[in-house]
C-alpha positions, 0 to 999 in steps of 0.5 A: 774588159766587157765594156771595151768589147761592147764599145768595139761592137757598137763601133763596128755596127756604126761603121756598117750602118754608115757604109750601107747608108752611103752605098744605098743612098749616095748620101751621108759620109763617104768612107774615105772621110771617116774610115782612117779616123775610125781605124785609129780609134778601134786600134786604140781600143784593141790596145786597151783590150789587150792590155786589160787582158794581160797580153804582151807588150808586143801586141799592145805596141802593134795596136798602138803603132797601127793607131798612129799610122791610121791617125797619120793617114787621117791627118793627111787626107784632111790636110789635102782637102783644105 
C-alpha cells in the first residue's frame, strides 16, 4: 500500500509541476490535454488503494466509476481534436 501512496504523491507533484509550468510560461501541455487522463489513472490507483486496505466494494466501485467517466471524457476530448 505504501507503493500506491508514493505513486499517488508523485502523480500529484507531476500534475502541479505541469500546471505551474504551463501557467507561468504559456508553454507545455495545457491542462485540458492531460487532466482527464490523469484523473482516470488516479481513480484507478485510488480503487487499488481502497482494495488493498480492505475498503468496501462500494468505495472501490465508486473509484472505478469515476475512472471510467474520466476515461470517457478523455476519449471525447481527443476524438474532437481530430
